[in-house]
N, C-alpha and C positions, 0 to 999 in steps of 0.2 A: 571485532565487531564477530558477534556471536555470528552463527549461519541461516538461522532463523530470519535477523536484519538484511544481513545480502540477500538469503533466497526472493524477502516482502521490493524487498531495493530493485531486484533482478527484476522484479514483476512489471512496476512500476518501471524501468528503465526502456523494457522490451516496447511496453506499449507508448513510450512515448519515444522511441528511437532517440535514445542515449546511449552513453558510453556508465555503465553502472557507476565507474569512478570520478562520474559531474554530480551526483545525490549524495547529498549531506543528508543526516538524518533532520535536519535547521531545515532543509529547503520546503517552501511553504506550497503548493500546491498550485494556488492560479499564479499568485505572481513572479516565483521564482523558475516556474516549471512551466506554465503557460498552459497548465489539466486544463481538460472544459468540462463539462457538465459529462461529456458523449463518452472519451478519454475518462471521463473519473468513471463510469455506467462499468467500460471494460476493464478494467482494476480492479475494481469489486468484483464483476463477478466471473472472474478469472481466480481471482485469489479462494471467492466460493466455490470454486472445484478441486483448487489443489488442495485445499484444508479442508474440502468438505461440510465446510457451512455457509450459518446462510448470514447475511449484512445487509439492514435495510441501505436498498439504493439515499432513504432520506439520511442518513449518516454523515454520505460523503459530505455536508455541509458543512458539520461540526469536527472535519476533522481539516488542520490547518498543515499539516506538514507531517515530513516523511515519520518522522516518528510519536505521532500523531494516531496514523496509522497501524502503523507496526506494536504498541503498545495495544491498541484495539482490536484489534485478529489475534496477538497474543494472547489477551484475557479469553477471548471465544473459544480457547481450544483446554483439552482438556488438561490437565496439569502430566501426565506421564509421558504427552506428545514433545515438550521443547523445552 
């Protein structure tokens, strides 16, 4: 797994208080991880700070899996960052 992927998974794991190893890229936020709208906003806010990006809150409604989030955040970064 790429370091970037592990970093994003680490953010999610910290905020939902589980071990990163228990999160798969195919894990669904609501159904598998129990993420509610408050935690989703915290995840986005943390990633915005960490990577100096802006993610519209409504975007989380379009991100169903951890891989969706990883791909979206990665798409916002300059190519030479990761």
